[in-house]
LUMKOL-423228 format. One record per atom (N, C-alpha, C, O): residue number from 1; residue in three letters; z, y, x. Coordinates in steps of 0.2 Angstrom, whole numbers, plus 2048, in hexadecimal, padded with zeros to 3 digits. Example, Ala and Ser with C-alpha at 12.3 -4.5 7.8 and 13.67 -1.06 7.14 Angstrom:
LUMKOL-423228
1; ala; 827; 7E4; 842
1; ala; 827; 7EA; 83E
1; ala; 827; 7F0; 842
1; ala; 82A; 7EF; 847
2; ser; 823; 7F5; 840
2; ser; 824; 7FB; 844
2; ser; 827; 800; 840
2; ser; 828; 806; 843
END
This chain:
LUMKOL-423228
1; asp; 800; 7FA; 804
1; asp; 800; 800; 800
1; asp; 800; 806; 804
1; asp; 804; 807; 809
2; glu; 7FB; 80B; 803
2; glu; 7FB; 811; 807
2; glu; 801; 815; 807
2; glu; 802; 819; 80C
3; ala; 804; 816; 801
3; ala; 80A; 81A; 801
3; ala; 810; 818; 805
3; ala; 813; 81C; 808
4; glu; 810; 811; 806
4; glu; 815; 80F; 80A
4; glu; 814; 810; 812
4; glu; 819; 810; 816
5; ala; 80E; 811; 814
5; ala; 80C; 812; 81B
5; ala; 80D; 819; 81D
5; ala; 80D; 81A; 823
6; gln; 80E; 81D; 818
6; gln; 80F; 824; 81A
6; gln; 817; 825; 81C
6; gln; 81B; 823; 819
7; pro; 818; 828; 822
7; pro; 81E; 829; 825
7; pro; 822; 82F; 820
7; pro; 81F; 833; 81E
8; thr; 829; 82E; 820
8; thr; 82C; 833; 81C
8; thr; 82D; 839; 821
8; thr; 82E; 839; 827
9; arg; 82C; 83F; 81E
9; arg; 82C; 845; 822
9; arg; 832; 849; 821
9; arg; 835; 84A; 81C
10; ser; 835; 84B; 827
10; ser; 83B; 84F; 827
10; ser; 839; 856; 828
10; ser; 836; 857; 82D
11; pro; 83B; 85B; 824
11; pro; 838; 861; 825
11; pro; 83B; 865; 82B
11; pro; 837; 869; 82E
12; asp; 840; 863; 82E
12; asp; 843; 866; 834
12; asp; 840; 863; 83A
12; asp; 840; 866; 840
13; arg; 83C; 85D; 83A
13; arg; 839; 85A; 840
13; arg; 832; 859; 83F
13; arg; 82F; 855; 842
14; glu; 82F; 85D; 83A
14; glu; 828; 85C; 838
14; glu; 823; 860; 83D
14; glu; 825; 866; 83E
15; phe; 81E; 85C; 83F
15; phe; 819; 860; 844
15; phe; 814; 864; 83F
15; phe; 812; 861; 83A
16; cys; 813; 86A; 840
16; cys; 80F; 86E; 83D
16; cys; 811; 86E; 835
16; cys; 80D; 86C; 831
17; pro; 817; 871; 834
17; pro; 819; 870; 82D
17; pro; 815; 874; 828
17; pro; 816; 873; 822
18; his; 811; 879; 82A
18; his; 80D; 87D; 825
18; his; 806; 87B; 824
18; his; 802; 87E; 821
19; val; 804; 875; 826
19; val; 7FD; 872; 825
19; val; 7FD; 86F; 81E
19; val; 802; 86D; 81B
20; thr; 7F7; 86F; 81B
20; thr; 7F6; 86C; 814
20; thr; 7F7; 864; 815
20; thr; 7F6; 861; 81B
21; asp; 7F7; 860; 810
21; asp; 7F7; 859; 810
21; asp; 7F1; 856; 813
21; asp; 7F0; 852; 817
22; glu; 7EB; 85A; 811
22; glu; 7E5; 858; 813
22; glu; 7E4; 859; 81B
22; glu; 7E2; 854; 81F
23; glu; 7E7; 85E; 81E
23; glu; 7E6; 860; 825
23; glu; 7EB; 85B; 828
23; glu; 7E9; 858; 82E
24; arg; 7F1; 859; 825
24; arg; 7F5; 854; 828
24; arg; 7F2; 84E; 829
24; arg; 7F3; 84A; 82E
25; glu; 7EE; 84B; 824
25; glu; 7EB; 845; 824
25; glu; 7E6; 845; 82A
25; glu; 7E5; 840; 82D
26; ile; 7E2; 84B; 82B
26; ile; 7DD; 84B; 830
26; ile; 7E1; 84A; 837
26; ile; 7DE; 847; 83B
27; leu; 7E6; 84E; 838
27; leu; 7EA; 84D; 83E
27; leu; 7ED; 846; 83F
27; leu; 7ED; 844; 845
28; gln; 7EF; 843; 83A
28; gln; 7F2; 83C; 83B
28; gln; 7EC; 837; 83D
28; gln; 7ED; 833; 841
29; gln; 7E6; 838; 839
29; gln; 7E0; 834; 83B
29; gln; 7DE; 835; 842
29; gln; 7DD; 830; 846
30; arg; 7DE; 83B; 845
30; arg; 7DD; 83D; 84C
30; arg; 7E2; 83A; 850
30; arg; 7E0; 837; 856
31; ala; 7E8; 83A; 84F
31; ala; 7ED; 837; 853
31; ala; 7EC; 82F; 853
31; ala; 7ED; 82C; 858
32; arg; 7EA; 82C; 84E
32; arg; 7E9; 825; 84E
32; arg; 7E3; 823; 852
32; arg; 7E4; 81E; 856
33; val; 7DE; 827; 852
33; val; 7D8; 826; 856
33; val; 7DA; 827; 85E
33; val; 7D8; 823; 862
34; leu; 7DE; 82C; 85F
34; leu; 7E0; 82E; 866
34; leu; 7E5; 829; 869
34; leu; 7E6; 828; 86F
35; ser; 7E9; 825; 864
35; ser; 7EE; 820; 867
35; ser; 7EB; 81A; 86A
35; ser; 7EE; 816; 86C
36; val; 7E4; 819; 869
36; val; 7E1; 813; 86C
36; val; 7DE; 816; 873
36; val; 7DA; 81B; 873
37; thr; 7E0; 813; 878
37; thr; 7DE; 815; 87F
37; thr; 7D6; 813; 880
37; thr; 7D4; 80F; 87C
38; asp; 7D4; 815; 886
38; asp; 7CD; 814; 888
38; asp; 7CC; 80C; 889
38; asp; 7C6; 80A; 887
39; asp; 7D1; 809; 88B
39; asp; 7D0; 802; 88C
39; asp; 7D1; 7FD; 886
39; asp; 7D2; 7F7; 887
40; gly; 7D2; 801; 880
40; gly; 7D3; 7FD; 87A
40; gly; 7DA; 7FB; 879
40; gly; 7DB; 7F8; 873
41; gln; 7DE; 7FD; 87D
41; gln; 7E5; 7FB; 87C
41; gln; 7E9; 800; 877
41; gln; 7E7; 806; 878
42; asp; 7ED; 7FE; 873
42; asp; 7F0; 802; 86E
42; asp; 7F6; 806; 872
42; asp; 7F9; 803; 877
43; glu; 7F6; 80C; 870
43; glu; 7FB; 811; 873
43; glu; 802; 80E; 873
43; glu; 806; 80F; 877
44; asn; 804; 80A; 86E
44; asn; 80B; 807; 86D
44; asn; 80C; 802; 873
44; asn; 812; 800; 874
45; glu; 807; 800; 876
45; glu; 808; 7FB; 87C
45; glu; 809; 7FF; 883
45; glu; 809; 7FC; 888
46; arg; 809; 806; 882
46; arg; 80A; 80A; 888
46; arg; 810; 80D; 888
46; arg; 813; 80E; 883
47; leu; 813; 80E; 88E
47; leu; 81A; 811; 88E
47; leu; 81A; 817; 893
47; leu; 818; 817; 899
48; ser; 81C; 81D; 891
48; ser; 81C; 823; 895
48; ser; 823; 823; 898
48; ser; 828; 822; 895
49; ile; 823; 824; 89E
49; ile; 829; 824; 8A2
49; ile; 82A; 82A; 8A7
49; ile; 825; 82C; 8AA
50; ala; 830; 82C; 8A7
50; ala; 832; 832; 8AC
50; ala; 835; 82E; 8B2
50; ala; 839; 82A; 8B1
51; val; 832; 830; 8B8
51; val; 835; 82D; 8BE
51; val; 83A; 831; 8C1
51; val; 839; 837; 8C2
52; ala; 840; 82F; 8C2
52; ala; 846; 832; 8C5
52; ala; 848; 82F; 8CB
52; ala; 847; 829; 8CC
53; arg; 84C; 833; 8CF
53; arg; 84F; 830; 8D5
53; arg; 856; 832; 8D4
53; arg; 859; 837; 8D3
54; val; 85A; 82D; 8D6
54; val; 862; 82D; 8D6
54; val; 864; 82A; 8DD
54; val; 863; 824; 8DE
55; gly; 865; 82E; 8E2
55; gly; 867; 82C; 8E8
55; gly; 860; 829; 8EB
55; gly; 85B; 82C; 8EB
56; lys; 861; 823; 8ED
56; lys; 85B; 81F; 8F0
56; lys; 857; 81B; 8EB
56; lys; 852; 818; 8EC
57; glu; 85A; 81B; 8E4
57; glu; 857; 817; 8DF
57; glu; 851; 81B; 8DB
57; glu; 852; 821; 8DA
58; tyr; 84C; 818; 8D9
58; tyr; 847; 81B; 8D5
58; tyr; 847; 817; 8CE
58; tyr; 847; 811; 8CE
59; leu; 848; 81B; 8C9
59; leu; 849; 819; 8C2
59; leu; 844; 81B; 8BD
59; leu; 841; 821; 8BE
60; gly; 842; 817; 8B8
60; gly; 83E; 81A; 8B3
60; gly; 842; 81B; 8AC
60; gly; 845; 816; 8AA
61; phe; 840; 820; 8A9
61; phe; 844; 822; 8A3
61; phe; 83E; 822; 89D
61; phe; 83A; 826; 89E
62; pro; 83F; 81E; 898
62; pro; 83A; 81E; 893
62; pro; 83A; 825; 88F
62; pro; 840; 827; 88D
63; leu; 835; 828; 88F
63; leu; 835; 82F; 88C
63; leu; 836; 82F; 885
63; leu; 838; 834; 882
64; asp; 835; 829; 881
64; asp; 837; 829; 87A
64; asp; 83E; 82A; 879
64; asp; 840; 82B; 873
65; gln; 842; 829; 87E
65; gln; 849; 82A; 87D
65; gln; 84C; 830; 880
65; gln; 852; 832; 87E
66; val; 848; 833; 884
66; val; 84B; 83A; 887
66; val; 849; 840; 883
66; val; 843; 840; 882
67; ser; 84E; 844; 881
67; ser; 84C; 84A; 87D
67; ser; 84A; 850; 882
67; ser; 846; 854; 880
68; gln; 84D; 850; 888
68; gln; 84B; 855; 88C
68; gln; 84E; 854; 893
68; gln; 852; 850; 894
69; phe; 84B; 858; 898
69; phe; 84E; 858; 89F
69; phe; 850; 85F; 8A0
69; phe; 84D; 864; 89E
70; ser; 855; 860; 8A4
70; ser; 858; 867; 8A5
70; ser; 85C; 867; 8AC
70; ser; 85D; 862; 8AF
71; asp; 85D; 86D; 8AE
71; asp; 861; 86E; 8B4
71; asp; 868; 86E; 8B1
71; asp; 86A; 86F; 8AC
72; ile; 86D; 86C; 8B6
72; ile; 874; 86B; 8B4
72; ile; 877; 872; 8B5
72; ile; 877; 875; 8BA
73; gly; 87A; 875; 8B0
73; gly; 87E; 87B; 8B0
73; gly; 885; 879; 8B3
73; gly; 887; 875; 8B6
74; ser; 88A; 87D; 8B0
74; ser; 891; 87C; 8B2
74; ser; 893; 876; 8AE
74; ser; 891; 875; 8A9
75; val; 898; 872; 8B1
75; val; 89A; 86C; 8AF
75; val; 8A2; 86D; 8AE
75; val; 8A5; 86F; 8B2
76; thr; 8A4; 86B; 8A8
76; thr; 8AB; 86B; 8A6
76; thr; 8AE; 864; 8A7
76; thr; 8AB; 85F; 8A3
77; val; 8B2; 862; 8AB
77; val; 8B5; 85C; 8AC
77; val; 8B9; 85A; 8A6
77; val; 8BD; 85E; 8A4
78; val; 8B9; 854; 8A4
78; val; 8BD; 852; 89E
78; val; 8C3; 84D; 8A1
78; val; 8C1; 847; 8A3
79; pro; 8C9; 850; 8A1
79; pro; 8CE; 84B; 8A4
79; pro; 8CF; 845; 8A0
79; pro; 8CF; 845; 89A
80; gly; 8D0; 840; 8A4
80; gly; 8D1; 839; 8A1
80; gly; 8CB; 835; 89F
80; gly; 8CB; 830; 89C
81; ser; 8C5; 838; 8A0
81; ser; 8BF; 835; 89F
81; ser; 8BD; 830; 8A4
81; ser; 8C0; 830; 8A9
82; his; 8B9; 82B; 8A2
82; his; 8B6; 826; 8A7
82; his; 8B3; 829; 8AD
82; his; 8B1; 82F; 8AD
83; ser; 8B4; 826; 8B3
83; ser; 8B2; 829; 8B9
83; ser; 8AA; 82A; 8B9
83; ser; 8A8; 82E; 8BD
84; asp; 8A7; 827; 8B5
84; asp; 89F; 828; 8B5
84; asp; 89D; 82E; 8B1
84; asp; 898; 830; 8B2
85; ile; 8A2; 831; 8AD
85; ile; 8A1; 837; 8A9
85; ile; 8A2; 83D; 8AE
85; ile; 8A8; 83E; 8B0
86; met; 89D; 841; 8AF
86; met; 89E; 846; 8B4
86; met; 8A2; 84C; 8B0
86; met; 8A5; 850; 8B3
87; gly; 8A0; 84C; 8A9
87; gly; 8A3; 852; 8A5
87; gly; 89F; 854; 8A0
87; gly; 89A; 850; 89E
88; ile; 89F; 85A; 89D
88; ile; 89B; 85D; 898
88; ile; 898; 863; 89A
88; ile; 89B; 867; 89E
89; thr; 892; 864; 898
89; thr; 88E; 86A; 89A
89; thr; 88B; 86C; 894
89; thr; 88A; 869; 88F
90; asn; 888; 872; 894
90; asn; 884; 875; 88F
90; asn; 87C; 875; 891
90; asn; 87A; 878; 896
91; val; 879; 871; 88D
91; val; 871; 870; 88E
91; val; 86E; 873; 888
91; val; 86E; 870; 883
92; arg; 86B; 879; 889
92; arg; 867; 87D; 884
92; arg; 86B; 87D; 87D
92; arg; 869; 87C; 878
93; gly; 872; 87F; 87E
93; gly; 876; 880; 878
93; gly; 879; 87A; 875
93; gly; 87D; 87B; 870
94; glu; 878; 874; 878
94; glu; 87B; 86E; 876
94; glu; 880; 86C; 87B
94; glu; 87F; 86C; 881
95; arg; 886; 86A; 878
95; arg; 88B; 866; 87C
95; arg; 888; 860; 87E
95; arg; 886; 85C; 87A
96; thr; 888; 85F; 885
96; thr; 885; 858; 888
96; thr; 88A; 855; 88D
96; thr; 88C; 858; 891
97; val; 88C; 84F; 88B
97; val; 890; 84B; 890
97; val; 88C; 849; 895
97; val; 886; 846; 894
98; leu; 88E; 849; 89C
98; leu; 88A; 847; 8A1
98; leu; 88D; 841; 8A4
98; leu; 893; 840; 8A6
99; leu; 888; 83C; 8A5
99; leu; 88A; 836; 8A9
99; leu; 887; 836; 8AF
99; leu; 881; 837; 8B0
100; ala; 88A; 834; 8B5
100; ala; 888; 833; 8BB
100; ala; 884; 82D; 8BC
100; ala; 887; 827; 8BD
101; leu; 87D; 82D; 8BB
101; leu; 879; 827; 8BA
101; leu; 87A; 822; 8C1
101; leu; 87A; 81C; 8C0
102; gly; 87B; 825; 8C6
102; gly; 87C; 821; 8CD
102; gly; 882; 81D; 8CC
102; gly; 882; 817; 8CE
103; arg; 887; 820; 8CA
103; arg; 88E; 81C; 8C9
103; arg; 88D; 817; 8C4
103; arg; 890; 811; 8C5
104; val; 88A; 819; 8BE
104; val; 889; 814; 8B9
104; val; 885; 80D; 8BB
104; val; 887; 808; 8BA
105; leu; 880; 80F; 8C0
105; leu; 87C; 809; 8C2
105; leu; 880; 806; 8C8
105; leu; 87D; 801; 8CB
106; gly; 885; 808; 8CB
106; gly; 889; 805; 8D0
106; gly; 886; 807; 8D7
106; gly; 887; 804; 8DC
107; ser; 882; 80D; 8D7
107; ser; 87F; 80F; 8DD
107; ser; 884; 813; 8E1
107; ser; 889; 815; 8DF
108; glu; 882; 813; 8E8
108; glu; 887; 817; 8EC
108; glu; 885; 81E; 8EC
108; glu; 888; 822; 8F0
109; ala; 880; 820; 8E8
109; ala; 87E; 827; 8E8
109; ala; 884; 82C; 8E5
109; ala; 887; 82A; 8E1
110; glu; 884; 831; 8E8
110; glu; 889; 836; 8E6
110; glu; 887; 839; 8DF
110; glu; 881; 839; 8DE
111; ala; 88C; 83B; 8DB
111; ala; 88B; 83E; 8D5
111; ala; 889; 845; 8D5
111; ala; 88D; 84A; 8D2
112; gly; 884; 847; 8DA
112; gly; 883; 84E; 8DB
112; gly; 87C; 850; 8D8
112; gly; 87A; 855; 8DB
113; gly; 879; 84D; 8D4
113; gly; 873; 84E; 8D1
113; gly; 872; 855; 8CE
113; gly; 877; 858; 8CC
114; thr; 86C; 858; 8CE
114; thr; 86C; 85F; 8CB
114; thr; 867; 85F; 8C5
114; thr; 867; 864; 8C2
115; arg; 865; 859; 8C3
115; arg; 861; 859; 8BD
115; arg; 864; 854; 8B8
115; arg; 868; 84F; 8BA
116; val; 862; 855; 8B2
116; val; 865; 851; 8AC
116; val; 860; 84F; 8A7
116; val; 85C; 853; 8A5
117; ala; 860; 848; 8A6
117; ala; 85B; 845; 8A1
117; ala; 860; 845; 89A
117; ala; 864; 841; 89A
118; val; 85E; 848; 895
118; val; 862; 848; 88F
118; val; 85F; 843; 88A
118; val; 85A; 843; 888
119; val; 864; 83F; 888
119; val; 863; 83A; 883
119; val; 867; 83B; 87D
119; val; 86D; 83D; 87D
120; glu; 864; 83B; 877
120; glu; 868; 83C; 870
120; glu; 86B; 835; 86E
120; glu; 867; 830; 86E
121; ser; 871; 835; 86D
121; ser; 874; 82E; 86B
121; ser; 879; 830; 865
121; ser; 87E; 833; 867
122; glu; 878; 82D; 85F
122; glu; 87D; 82E; 85A
122; glu; 87F; 835; 859
122; glu; 885; 837; 858
123; gly; 87A; 83A; 859
123; gly; 87C; 841; 858
123; gly; 87F; 845; 85E
123; gly; 880; 84B; 85E
124; glu; 880; 841; 864
124; glu; 882; 844; 86A
124; glu; 87D; 845; 86F
124; glu; 879; 840; 86F
125; ser; 87D; 84A; 873
125; ser; 879; 84A; 879
125; ser; 87C; 847; 87F
125; ser; 882; 849; 881
126; val; 879; 843; 882
126; val; 87C; 840; 888
126; val; 877; 841; 88E
126; val; 871; 840; 88D
127; gly; 879; 844; 893
127; gly; 875; 845; 899
127; gly; 876; 840; 89F
127; gly; 87C; 83F; 8A1
128; phe; 871; 83E; 8A1
128; phe; 871; 839; 8A7
128; phe; 86F; 83D; 8AD
128; phe; 869; 840; 8AE
129; val; 874; 83E; 8B2
129; val; 873; 842; 8B8
129; val; 86E; 83F; 8BD
129; val; 870; 839; 8BF
130; val; 869; 842; 8BF
130; val; 865; 83F; 8C5
130; val; 864; 845; 8CA
130; val; 865; 84B; 8C9
131; asp; 861; 842; 8D0
131; asp; 860; 847; 8D5
131; asp; 859; 84B; 8D4
131; asp; 859; 851; 8D5
132; glu; 854; 847; 8D1
132; glu; 84E; 84B; 8D0
132; glu; 84A; 847; 8CB
132; glu; 84A; 841; 8CB
133; ile; 846; 84A; 8C7
133; ile; 840; 847; 8C3
133; ile; 83A; 848; 8C7
133; ile; 838; 84E; 8C9
134; leu; 837; 843; 8C8
134; leu; 831; 843; 8CD
134; leu; 82A; 843; 8C9
134; leu; 825; 846; 8CC
135; asp; 829; 840; 8C4
135; asp; 823; 83F; 8C1
135; asp; 824; 83D; 8B9
135; asp; 829; 83A; 8B7
136; val; 81E; 83D; 8B6
136; val; 81E; 83A; 8AF
136; val; 818; 836; 8AF
136; val; 812; 839; 8B0
137; val; 818; 82F; 8AE
137; val; 812; 82B; 8AE
137; val; 812; 826; 8A8
137; val; 817; 826; 8A4
138; thr; 80C; 823; 8A7
138; thr; 80C; 81F; 8A1
138; thr; 80A; 818; 8A4
138; thr; 805; 817; 8A8
139; phe; 80D; 813; 8A2
139; phe; 80B; 80C; 8A4
139; phe; 80A; 808; 89E
139; phe; 80C; 809; 898
140; his; 806; 802; 89F
140; his; 805; 7FD; 89A
140; his; 80B; 7F9; 899
140; his; 80E; 7F7; 89F
141; ser; 80D; 7F7; 894
141; ser; 813; 7F2; 893
141; ser; 812; 7EC; 897
141; ser; 817; 7E9; 899
142; asp; 80C; 7EA; 898
142; asp; 80B; 7E3; 89C
142; asp; 80D; 7E4; 8A4
142; asp; 80E; 7DF; 8A7
143; glu; 80E; 7EB; 8A6
143; glu; 810; 7EC; 8AD
143; glu; 817; 7EB; 8AE
143; glu; 819; 7EC; 8B4
144; ile; 81B; 7EB; 8A9
144; ile; 822; 7EA; 8AA
144; ile; 824; 7E3; 8AC
144; ile; 822; 7DF; 8A9
145; arg; 829; 7E3; 8B1
145; arg; 82B; 7DD; 8B4
145; arg; 832; 7DC; 8B1
145; arg; 836; 7E1; 8B1
146; pro; 834; 7D6; 8B0
146; pro; 83B; 7D5; 8AE
146; pro; 840; 7D6; 8B4
146; pro; 83E; 7D5; 8BA
147; val; 846; 7D7; 8B3
147; val; 84B; 7D8; 8B9
147; val; 850; 7D2; 8B9
147; val; 850; 7CF; 8B4
148; gly; 853; 7D1; 8BE
148; gly; 857; 7CB; 8BF
148; gly; 85E; 7CD; 8BB
148; gly; 85F; 7D2; 8B9
149; ala; 861; 7C8; 8B9
149; ala; 867; 7C8; 8B5
149; ala; 86E; 7C8; 8B9
149; ala; 86E; 7C6; 8BF
150; gly; 873; 7CB; 8B7
150; gly; 879; 7CA; 8BA
150; gly; 87D; 7D1; 8BD
150; gly; 883; 7D2; 8BB
151; ser; 879; 7D4; 8C0
151; ser; 87D; 7DA; 8C4
151; ser; 87E; 7E0; 8BF
151; ser; 87A; 7E0; 8BA
152; gln; 882; 7E4; 8C1
152; gln; 884; 7EA; 8BD
152; gln; 87D; 7EE; 8BC
152; gln; 87C; 7F1; 8B6
153; glu; 879; 7EF; 8C1
153; glu; 873; 7F3; 8C1
153; glu; 86E; 7F0; 8BC
153; glu; 86B; 7F4; 8B8
154; thr; 86D; 7EA; 8BC
154; thr; 868; 7E7; 8B8
154; thr; 869; 7E7; 8B1
154; thr; 865; 7E6; 8AD
155; arg; 870; 7E6; 8AF
155; arg; 871; 7E6; 8A8
155; arg; 86F; 7ED; 8A4
155; arg; 86F; 7ED; 89E
156; tyr; 86E; 7F2; 8A8
156; tyr; 86C; 7F9; 8A6
156; tyr; 865; 7FA; 8A6
156; tyr; 862; 800; 8A6
157; leu; 861; 7F5; 8A8
157; leu; 85A; 7F6; 8A9
157; leu; 856; 7F1; 8A4
157; leu; 858; 7EB; 8A3
158; thr; 850; 7F3; 8A2
158; thr; 84C; 7EF; 89D
158; thr; 847; 7EC; 8A1
158; thr; 844; 7E7; 89E
159; gly; 846; 7EE; 8A7
159; gly; 840; 7EB; 8AB
159; gly; 83F; 7EF; 8B1
159; gly; 843; 7F4; 8B3
160; ser; 83A; 7EE; 8B5
160; ser; 838; 7F2; 8BB
160; ser; 830; 7F2; 8BA
160; ser; 82D; 7EF; 8B7
161; ile; 82E; 7F8; 8BE
161; ile; 827; 7F9; 8BE
161; ile; 825; 7FC; 8C5
161; ile; 829; 800; 8C7
162; gln; 81F; 7FB; 8C7
162; gln; 81D; 7FE; 8CD
162; gln; 81A; 805; 8CC
162; gln; 816; 806; 8C8
163; trp; 81D; 80A; 8D0
163; trp; 81A; 811; 8D0
163; trp; 819; 813; 8D7
163; trp; 81E; 813; 8DB
164; glu; 813; 815; 8D9
164; glu; 811; 816; 8E0
164; glu; 813; 810; 8E4
164; glu; 812; 80B; 8E3
165; asp; 817; 812; 8E9
165; asp; 81A; 80D; 8EE
165; asp; 821; 80B; 8EC
165; asp; 824; 807; 8F0
166; lys; 824; 80D; 8E6
166; lys; 82B; 80C; 8E4
166; lys; 82B; 807; 8DE
166; lys; 826; 807; 8DA
167; leu; 830; 803; 8DE
167; leu; 832; 7FF; 8D8
167; leu; 837; 803; 8D4
167; leu; 83C; 804; 8D6
168; leu; 835; 804; 8CD
168; leu; 839; 808; 8C9
168; leu; 83D; 803; 8C5
168; leu; 83B; 7FF; 8C2
169; gly; 844; 805; 8C4
169; gly; 848; 801; 8BF
169; gly; 847; 805; 8B9
169; gly; 849; 80B; 8B8
170; leu; 845; 802; 8B3
170; leu; 845; 805; 8AD
170; leu; 84C; 805; 8A9
170; leu; 84E; 800; 8A8
171; ile; 84E; 80B; 8A8
171; ile; 855; 80C; 8A5
171; ile; 855; 80A; 89E
171; ile; 851; 80C; 89A
172; asn; 85B; 806; 89C
172; asn; 85C; 805; 895
172; asn; 862; 809; 893
172; asn; 868; 807; 894
173; phe; 860; 80F; 890
173; phe; 865; 814; 88E
173; phe; 86A; 811; 889
173; phe; 870; 812; 889
174; asp; 868; 80D; 885
174; asp; 86C; 80A; 87F
174; asp; 871; 806; 882
174; asp; 877; 806; 880
175; ala; 870; 802; 887
175; ala; 875; 7FD; 88A
175; ala; 87A; 802; 88E
175; ala; 880; 800; 88E
176; ile; 878; 807; 891
176; ile; 87D; 80B; 895
176; ile; 881; 80F; 890
176; ile; 887; 80F; 891
177; leu; 87E; 811; 88A
177; leu; 882; 815; 886
177; leu; 888; 811; 882
177; leu; 88D; 813; 880
178; thr; 886; 80A; 881
178; thr; 88B; 806; 87E
178; thr; 891; 805; 882
178; thr; 897; 803; 87F
179; lys; 891; 806; 888
179; lys; 897; 806; 88D
179; lys; 89C; 80C; 88C
179; lys; 8A2; 80B; 88D
180; tyr; 899; 812; 88A
180; tyr; 89D; 818; 88A
180; tyr; 89D; 81A; 883
180; tyr; 898; 81B; 87F
181; val; 8A3; 81C; 881
181; val; 8A4; 81F; 87B
181; val; 8A5; 827; 87C
181; val; 8A9; 829; 87F
182; val; 89F; 82A; 87A
182; val; 89F; 831; 87B
182; val; 89F; 835; 875
182; val; 89E; 83B; 875
END
């Protein structure tokens, strides 16, 4: 049924809220055509990744989970919080809890990163502190390799993927966030 295939529209998150229904249908049709890549692969089989560095580790952040990247402003330490929580900061007017991603992953990297990848979780903004954001790239889902099981680092990864001459660990934000009550 065609009526069931139409997504529900939220007025506060709607793209081009002032277009007519006919114009919206044209835009949706164009989006469907553009979602098929030149090699015939469906866009849903592709994954956009932000490449980040934490210490000596290179990580991939799925962009469908990251709402923004920002510099870190002043940080307010929260007494009694978990040692992986650096504190709270203001990112573009939103209170954001900062997690030291290197500590979370068991890395020896210092928690001195200057950039933050912000993820929304249950109405809260959670920022993952990194040293730098290097690139944004797109991979086909077939390029993702499984990770070994068991270590603290690998339980927070969904897989790995080759980027330039580096192997990126793909971050599983949901797995990390279940450890922390923020």
